[in-house]
C-alpha positions as a Markdown table, in Angstrom:
| # | Residue | x | y | z |
|---|---|---|---|---|
| 1 | Unk | 128.5 | 213.3 | 166.9 |
| 2 | Unk | 128.1 | 211.3 | 163.7 |
| 3 | Unk | 129.8 | 212.0 | 160.4 |
| 4 | Unk | 126.4 | 213.1 | 159.0 |
| 5 | Unk | 125.8 | 215.5 | 161.8 |
| 6 | Unk | 129.2 | 217.0 | 161.6 |
| 7 | Unk | 129.0 | 217.5 | 157.9 |
| 8 | Unk | 125.5 | 219.0 | 158.1 |
| 9 | Unk | 126.5 | 221.5 | 160.7 |
| 10 | Unk | 129.7 | 222.4 | 158.8 |
| 11 | Unk | 127.8 | 222.8 | 155.5 |
| 12 | Unk | 125.5 | 225.3 | 157.2 |
| 13 | Unk | 128.4 | 227.3 | 158.5 |
| 14 | Unk | 130.1 | 227.4 | 155.1 |
| 15 | Unk | 126.9 | 228.3 | 153.3 |
| 16 | Unk | 126.4 | 231.2 | 155.7 |
| 17 | Unk | 130.0 | 232.3 | 154.8 |
| 18 | Unk | 129.1 | 232.5 | 151.1 |
| 19 | Unk | 130.9 | 229.4 | 149.9 |
| 20 | Unk | 129.7 | 228.0 | 146.6 |
| 21 | Unk | 129.7 | 224.3 | 147.4 |
| 22 | Unk | 129.5 | 224.0 | 151.2 |
| 23 | Unk | 128.5 | 220.4 | 151.3 |
| 24 | Unk | 131.3 | 219.2 | 149.1 |
| 25 | Unk | 133.8 | 221.3 | 151.1 |
| 26 | Unk | 132.5 | 219.7 | 154.4 |
| 27 | Unk | 132.9 | 216.2 | 152.9 |
| 28 | Unk | 136.4 | 216.8 | 151.7 |
| 29 | Unk | 137.5 | 218.3 | 155.0 |
| 30 | Unk | 136.0 | 215.6 | 157.1 |
| 31 | Unk | 137.5 | 212.9 | 155.0 |
| 32 | Unk | 140.9 | 214.6 | 155.4 |
| 33 | Unk | 140.6 | 214.7 | 159.1 |
| 34 | Unk | 139.6 | 211.0 | 159.2 |
| 35 | Unk | 142.5 | 210.1 | 156.8 |
| 36 | Unk | 140.4 | 208.3 | 154.2 |
| 37 | Unk | 139.0 | 208.9 | 150.7 |
| 38 | Unk | 135.8 | 211.0 | 150.6 |
| 39 | Unk | 133.8 | 208.2 | 148.9 |
| 40 | Unk | 134.9 | 205.7 | 151.5 |
| 41 | Unk | 133.9 | 208.1 | 154.3 |
| 42 | Unk | 130.5 | 208.5 | 152.8 |
| 43 | Unk | 129.7 | 204.8 | 152.8 |
| 44 | Unk | 128.8 | 205.0 | 156.5 |
| 45 | Unk | 127.9 | 208.5 | 157.6 |
| 46 | Unk | 126.1 | 207.2 | 160.7 |
| 47 | Unk | 129.5 | 206.3 | 162.3 |
| 48 | Unk | 130.5 | 208.4 | 165.4 |
| 49 | Unk | 133.6 | 210.6 | 165.3 |
| 50 | Unk | 135.8 | 211.2 | 168.3 |
| 51 | Unk | 135.9 | 214.5 | 170.2 |
| 52 | Unk | 139.5 | 215.0 | 168.9 |
| 53 | Unk | 138.3 | 214.5 | 165.3 |
| 54 | Unk | 135.4 | 216.9 | 165.9 |
| 55 | Unk | 137.9 | 219.6 | 167.1 |
| 56 | Unk | 140.2 | 219.0 | 164.2 |
| 57 | Unk | 137.3 | 219.2 | 161.8 |
| 58 | Unk | 136.0 | 222.4 | 163.3 |
| 59 | Unk | 139.4 | 224.0 | 163.0 |
| 60 | Unk | 139.5 | 223.2 | 159.3 |
| 61 | Unk | 136.0 | 224.5 | 158.8 |
| 62 | Unk | 136.9 | 227.7 | 160.5 |
| 63 | Unk | 139.8 | 228.2 | 158.0 |
| 64 | Unk | 137.5 | 227.5 | 155.1 |
| 65 | Unk | 135.0 | 230.1 | 156.4 |
| 66 | Unk | 137.7 | 232.7 | 155.7 |
| 67 | Unk | 137.6 | 231.5 | 152.0 |
| 68 | Unk | 141.0 | 229.8 | 152.3 |
| 69 | Unk | 141.0 | 227.2 | 149.4 |
| 70 | Unk | 140.3 | 223.6 | 150.4 |
| 71 | Unk | 143.5 | 222.5 | 148.5 |
| 72 | Unk | 145.6 | 224.7 | 150.8 |
| 73 | Unk | 143.9 | 223.4 | 153.9 |
| 74 | Unk | 144.4 | 219.8 | 153.0 |
| 75 | Unk | 147.7 | 220.3 | 151.2 |
| 76 | Unk | 146.6 | 218.2 | 148.2 |
| 77 | Unk | 144.8 | 218.6 | 144.9 |
| 78 | Unk | 143.9 | 216.0 | 142.2 |
| 79 | Unk | 145.0 | 216.7 | 138.6 |
| 80 | Unk | 144.9 | 214.3 | 135.7 |
| 81 | Unk | 143.9 | 211.6 | 138.2 |
| 82 | Unk | 147.1 | 212.1 | 140.1 |
| 83 | Unk | 147.5 | 213.6 | 143.6 |
| 84 | Unk | 149.7 | 216.6 | 143.9 |
| 85 | Unk | 150.9 | 218.4 | 147.0 |
| 86 | Unk | 150.2 | 222.1 | 146.9 |
| 87 | Unk | 151.2 | 225.0 | 149.1 |
| 88 | Unk | 150.5 | 228.8 | 149.1 |
| 89 | Unk | 153.7 | 229.0 | 147.0 |
| 90 | Unk | 152.0 | 227.3 | 144.1 |
| 91 | Unk | 148.8 | 227.9 | 142.2 |
| 92 | Unk | 146.1 | 225.3 | 142.7 |
| 93 | Unk | 145.9 | 223.0 | 139.7 |
| 94 | Unk | 142.6 | 223.4 | 137.9 |
| 95 | Unk | 140.8 | 220.9 | 135.7 |
| 96 | Unk | 140.6 | 223.2 | 132.7 |
| 97 | Unk | 144.4 | 223.1 | 132.5 |
| 98 | Unk | 144.2 | 219.4 | 131.7 |
| 99 | Unk | 143.5 | 220.5 | 128.1 |
| 100 | Unk | 147.2 | 221.2 | 127.8 |
| 101 | Unk | 148.0 | 217.7 | 128.7 |
| 102 | Unk | 145.4 | 216.4 | 126.3 |
| 103 | Unk | 146.9 | 218.6 | 123.5 |
| 104 | Unk | 150.4 | 217.4 | 124.2 |
| 105 | Unk | 149.3 | 213.7 | 124.0 |
| 106 | Unk | 147.5 | 214.3 | 120.7 |
| 107 | Unk | 150.5 | 216.0 | 119.2 |
| 108 | Unk | 152.7 | 212.9 | 119.8 |
| 109 | Unk | 150.4 | 210.0 | 118.9 |
| 110 | Unk | 153.2 | 207.6 | 118.0 |
| 111 | Unk | 156.6 | 208.9 | 119.0 |
| 112 | Unk | 157.0 | 210.3 | 122.5 |
| 113 | Unk | 158.8 | 213.6 | 123.0 |
| 114 | Unk | 162.3 | 213.0 | 124.2 |
| 115 | Unk | 162.5 | 216.2 | 126.2 |
| 116 | Unk | 159.7 | 218.3 | 127.7 |
| 117 | Unk | 159.9 | 221.8 | 129.1 |
| 118 | Unk | 157.4 | 223.3 | 131.5 |
| 119 | Unk | 157.7 | 227.1 | 131.9 |
| 120 | Unk | 156.2 | 228.3 | 135.2 |
| 121 | Unk | 155.9 | 224.8 | 136.5 |
| 122 | Unk | 154.4 | 225.6 | 140.0 |
| 123 | Unk | 153.3 | 222.3 | 141.5 |
| 124 | Unk | 154.7 | 220.5 | 138.5 |
| 125 | Unk | 151.3 | 219.1 | 137.6 |
| 126 | Unk | 151.5 | 219.8 | 133.9 |
| 127 | Unk | 155.0 | 218.4 | 133.4 |
| 128 | Unk | 154.5 | 215.4 | 135.7 |
| 129 | Unk | 151.2 | 214.5 | 134.1 |
| 130 | Unk | 152.8 | 214.5 | 130.6 |
| 131 | Unk | 155.7 | 212.4 | 131.9 |
| 132 | Unk | 153.3 | 210.0 | 133.5 |
| 133 | Unk | 151.8 | 209.4 | 130.0 |
| 134 | Unk | 155.1 | 209.3 | 128.2 |
| 135 | Unk | 157.3 | 206.6 | 129.8 |
| 136 | Unk | 160.9 | 207.3 | 128.9 |
| 137 | Unk | 160.5 | 211.0 | 128.3 |
| 138 | Unk | 162.6 | 213.4 | 130.4 |
| 139 | Unk | 161.3 | 216.8 | 131.5 |
| 140 | Unk | 162.6 | 220.1 | 133.0 |
| 141 | Unk | 160.3 | 222.4 | 135.0 |
| 142 | Unk | 161.3 | 226.0 | 135.5 |
| 143 | Unk | 159.8 | 228.4 | 138.1 |
| 144 | Unk | 161.0 | 231.7 | 139.5 |
| 145 | Unk | 159.9 | 230.6 | 143.0 |
| 146 | Unk | 162.3 | 228.4 | 144.8 |
| 147 | Unk | 159.5 | 227.3 | 147.1 |
| 148 | Unk | 157.4 | 226.2 | 144.2 |
| 149 | Unk | 160.3 | 224.3 | 142.5 |
| 150 | Unk | 160.8 | 222.4 | 145.8 |
| 151 | Unk | 157.1 | 221.5 | 145.9 |
| 152 | Unk | 157.3 | 220.2 | 142.3 |
| 153 | Unk | 160.4 | 218.2 | 143.0 |
| 154 | Unk | 158.6 | 216.6 | 146.0 |
| 155 | Unk | 155.6 | 215.8 | 143.8 |
| 156 | Unk | 158.0 | 214.1 | 141.3 |
| 157 | Unk | 159.4 | 211.9 | 144.1 |
| 158 | Unk | 155.9 | 211.1 | 145.4 |
| 159 | Unk | 154.8 | 210.0 | 141.9 |
| 160 | Unk | 158.0 | 208.0 | 141.2 |
| 161 | Unk | 159.1 | 210.3 | 138.5 |
| 162 | Unk | 162.2 | 211.9 | 140.1 |
| 163 | Unk | 164.6 | 210.1 | 137.8 |
| 164 | Unk | 162.9 | 211.7 | 134.7 |
| 165 | Unk | 162.2 | 215.2 | 136.0 |
| 166 | Unk | 164.4 | 218.1 | 137.0 |
| 167 | Unk | 163.3 | 221.4 | 138.5 |
| 168 | Unk | 165.3 | 224.6 | 138.4 |
| 169 | Unk | 164.8 | 228.1 | 139.7 |
| 170 | Unk | 164.9 | 230.6 | 136.8 |
| 171 | Unk | 163.1 | 233.3 | 134.9 |
| 172 | Unk | 161.3 | 231.4 | 132.1 |
| 173 | Unk | 163.6 | 229.7 | 129.6 |
| 174 | Unk | 166.4 | 232.3 | 129.5 |
| 175 | Unk | 169.0 | 230.2 | 131.3 |
| 176 | Unk | 168.3 | 227.0 | 129.5 |
| 177 | Unk | 170.4 | 225.5 | 126.7 |
| 178 | Unk | 169.6 | 222.7 | 124.2 |
| 179 | Unk | 166.3 | 221.9 | 122.5 |
| 180 | Unk | 163.0 | 220.5 | 123.6 |
| 181 | Unk | 160.4 | 218.5 | 121.6 |
| 182 | Unk | 157.4 | 219.8 | 123.7 |
| 183 | Unk | 157.0 | 223.1 | 125.6 |
| 184 | Unk | 154.2 | 223.6 | 128.1 |
| 185 | Unk | 153.4 | 227.0 | 129.5 |
| 186 | Unk | 150.5 | 228.3 | 131.6 |
| 187 | Unk | 151.9 | 231.8 | 132.5 |
| 188 | Unk | 150.2 | 234.5 | 134.5 |
| 189 | Unk | 147.6 | 236.2 | 132.2 |
| 190 | Unk | 145.5 | 238.4 | 134.6 |
| 191 | Unk | 145.8 | 242.2 | 134.2 |
| 192 | Unk | 146.6 | 244.3 | 137.2 |
| 193 | Unk | 143.4 | 245.5 | 138.8 |
| 194 | Unk | 141.1 | 242.8 | 137.5 |
| 195 | Unk | 138.6 | 241.4 | 139.9 |
| 196 | Unk | 139.2 | 237.9 | 141.3 |
| 197 | Unk | 137.3 | 235.7 | 143.7 |
| 198 | Unk | 138.2 | 236.2 | 147.4 |
| 199 | Unk | 139.9 | 232.9 | 147.7 |
| 200 | Unk | 142.1 | 233.5 | 144.7 |
| 201 | Unk | 143.0 | 237.1 | 145.4 |
| 202 | Unk | 143.7 | 236.6 | 149.1 |
| 203 | Unk | 145.5 | 233.3 | 149.1 |
| 204 | Unk | 147.1 | 232.3 | 145.8 |
| 205 | Unk | 150.5 | 233.7 | 144.9 |
| 206 | Unk | 150.3 | 237.1 | 143.2 |
| 207 | Unk | 153.3 | 236.6 | 141.0 |
| 208 | Unk | 151.7 | 233.6 | 139.4 |
| 209 | Unk | 148.5 | 235.5 | 138.7 |
| 210 | Unk | 149.2 | 239.0 | 137.4 |
| 211 | Unk | 151.2 | 240.0 | 134.4 |
| 212 | Unk | 151.2 | 243.7 | 133.9 |
| 213 | Unk | 148.4 | 246.1 | 133.1 |
| 214 | Unk | 147.0 | 244.0 | 130.3 |
| 215 | Unk | 148.0 | 240.6 | 131.6 |
| 216 | Unk | 150.3 | 239.9 | 128.7 |
| 217 | Unk | 153.8 | 240.8 | 130.0 |
| 218 | Unk | 154.9 | 237.2 | 130.5 |
| 219 | Unk | 153.8 | 236.2 | 127.0 |
| 220 | Unk | 155.9 | 239.0 | 125.6 |
| 221 | Unk | 158.9 | 237.6 | 127.4 |
| 222 | Unk | 158.3 | 233.9 | 126.7 |
| 223 | Unk | 157.8 | 234.2 | 122.9 |
| 224 | Unk | 161.3 | 235.5 | 122.1 |
| 225 | Unk | 162.8 | 232.7 | 124.3 |
| 226 | Unk | 161.2 | 230.1 | 121.9 |
| 227 | Unk | 163.5 | 231.5 | 119.2 |
| 228 | Unk | 166.2 | 229.0 | 119.5 |
| 229 | Unk | 167.0 | 226.0 | 117.2 |
| 230 | Unk | 164.0 | 223.6 | 117.7 |
| 231 | Unk | 163.7 | 219.9 | 116.9 |
| 232 | Unk | 162.2 | 219.1 | 113.5 |
| 233 | Unk | 158.7 | 218.7 | 114.8 |
| 234 | Unk | 158.6 | 220.6 | 118.1 |
| 235 | Unk | 155.3 | 221.7 | 119.7 |
| 236 | Unk | 154.6 | 224.5 | 122.1 |
| 237 | Unk | 151.3 | 224.8 | 124.0 |
| 238 | Unk | 149.8 | 227.6 | 126.1 |
| 239 | Unk | 146.3 | 228.3 | 127.3 |
| 240 | Unk | 144.1 | 231.2 | 128.1 |
| 241 | Unk | 141.1 | 231.4 | 130.3 |
| 242 | Unk | 140.3 | 235.1 | 130.2 |
| 243 | Unk | 136.8 | 235.7 | 128.9 |
| 244 | Unk | 137.4 | 238.5 | 126.5 |
| 245 | Unk | 139.5 | 239.1 | 123.5 |
| 246 | Unk | 142.9 | 240.8 | 123.8 |
| 247 | Unk | 145.6 | 242.1 | 121.4 |
| 248 | Unk | 149.2 | 241.3 | 121.8 |
| 249 | Unk | 152.0 | 242.9 | 119.9 |
| 250 | Unk | 155.5 | 241.8 | 120.8 |
| 251 | Unk | 158.8 | 242.8 | 119.4 |
| 252 | Unk | 161.3 | 240.0 | 119.9 |
| 253 | Unk | 164.9 | 240.0 | 118.5 |
| 254 | Unk | 164.5 | 240.7 | 114.8 |
| 255 | Unk | 167.2 | 238.2 | 113.8 |
| 256 | Unk | 165.5 | 235.4 | 115.6 |
| 257 | Unk | 161.8 | 236.0 | 115.0 |
| 258 | Unk | 159.4 | 238.1 | 113.1 |
| 259 | Unk | 159.4 | 241.7 | 114.1 |
| 260 | Unk | 155.8 | 241.6 | 115.2 |
| 261 | Unk | 153.3 | 239.0 | 116.4 |
| 262 | Unk | 149.7 | 239.8 | 116.5 |
| 263 | Unk | 146.8 | 237.8 | 118.0 |
| 264 | Unk | 143.4 | 238.6 | 119.3 |
| 265 | Unk | 143.8 | 236.2 | 122.2 |
| 266 | Unk | 146.5 | 236.0 | 124.9 |
| 267 | Unk | 147.9 | 232.6 | 124.0 |
| 268 | Unk | 150.9 | 231.7 | 121.9 |
| 269 | Unk | 151.1 | 234.5 | 119.3 |
| 270 | Unk | 150.7 | 233.5 | 115.7 |
| 271 | Unk | 153.7 | 233.8 | 113.4 |
| 272 | Unk | 155.0 | 232.5 | 110.1 |
| 273 | Unk | 157.9 | 233.2 | 107.8 |
| 274 | Unk | 155.4 | 234.7 | 105.4 |
| 275 | Unk | 154.5 | 237.5 | 107.8 |
| 276 | Unk | 151.9 | 238.5 | 110.2 |
| 277 | Unk | 149.1 | 236.0 | 111.0 |
| 278 | Unk | 145.9 | 237.0 | 112.6 |
| 279 | Unk | 143.6 | 234.6 | 114.6 |
| 280 | Unk | 139.9 | 235.2 | 114.7 |
| 281 | Unk | 137.8 | 233.3 | 117.3 |
| 282 | Unk | 134.0 | 233.3 | 116.8 |
| 283 | Unk | 132.0 | 232.7 | 119.9 |
| 284 | Unk | 134.0 | 229.6 | 121.0 |
| 285 | Unk | 131.9 | 228.0 | 123.7 |
| 286 | Unk | 133.8 | 224.7 | 124.0 |
| 287 | Unk | 137.4 | 223.8 | 124.4 |
| 288 | Unk | 139.1 | 225.0 | 121.3 |
| 289 | Unk | 142.5 | 224.1 | 120.0 |
| 290 | Unk | 144.1 | 226.2 | 117.2 |
| 291 | Unk | 147.4 | 225.7 | 115.5 |
| 292 | Unk | 148.3 | 229.3 | 115.2 |
| 293 | Unk | 151.5 | 229.3 | 113.3 |
| 294 | Unk | 155.2 | 228.7 | 113.9 |
| 295 | Unk | 157.8 | 230.5 | 115.9 |
| 296 | Unk | 161.2 | 229.5 | 114.4 |
| 297 | Unk | 160.0 | 226.0 | 113.7 |
| 298 | Unk | 157.8 | 225.4 | 116.8 |
| 299 | Unk | 154.3 | 224.6 | 115.9 |
| 300 | Unk | 152.4 | 226.7 | 118.4 |
| 301 | Unk | 149.0 | 225.9 | 119.8 |
| 302 | Unk | 146.5 | 228.1 | 121.5 |
| 303 | Unk | 144.2 | 226.3 | 124.0 |
| 304 | Unk | 141.2 | 228.4 | 124.9 |
| 305 | Unk | 138.5 | 227.4 | 127.5 |
| 306 | Unk | 134.8 | 228.2 | 127.3 |
| 307 | Unk | 135.7 | 231.4 | 125.4 |
| 308 | Unk | 133.1 | 233.9 | 124.2 |
| 309 | Unk | 135.1 | 236.2 | 122.0 |
| 310 | Unk | 134.9 | 238.1 | 118.8 |
| 311 | Unk | 137.8 | 239.3 | 116.8 |
């Protein structure tokens, strides 16, 4: 059987199973079996594959027919042009999260951040991508899952960043001391009971997806933890991908922060020493970056993706 024949047959099976991009899935899985980059494999699709390779490929295709994500089948996912190992203990990195890396880079155009914090680090893709762009910076990734933290540490070693990255098991930033110049956070933001695609709902870690009835529980916990002495020009970044407006009212420690934060979008809540700040987003159809105020000195940024929202 040739590579072309194997991929054609597999793509038909995957299409019948309702997968959205069956041909690409077939190409990625066959390249994984053959141990070569997909584009290299496609140079000569007339080449024969061995019976053992056919069996291995068919086994992976059978897994994909159940809607198991390709990244979990191959154990790898590209993010920021870097290859990251992923497991069912971590969310699969998605291209739209690269906007957080872009925002961090634009916030420090000249001086690099000395210390970077990544809350809910998962595979470590955000932190390690930022460290890759800022030689000399040091970063700490926090995750409540020990298995996820171990995956992130392995990715740091694979990328040669193990001397500049540390990963700890903890509940957000509560156990940390000291200050950070840049804080990254992509916490769970899905409300309980919201519909998800089968491959997300059945395979990705529930604790990294859902955050209470309205999807905002973890934001309510993170914001008060930012209320610690920040560096003079600290930046905190978070993103939202939910397609409808929300309202968040949090009541952090009165002595540390304002008594109330209000926003119409589940990102970093807006706050200032002058009082409540409201954010209005008008049909934002492209990536939008808003500086939405300060939390005890941190300039907070809301990164929204392909939003269509009205305040």
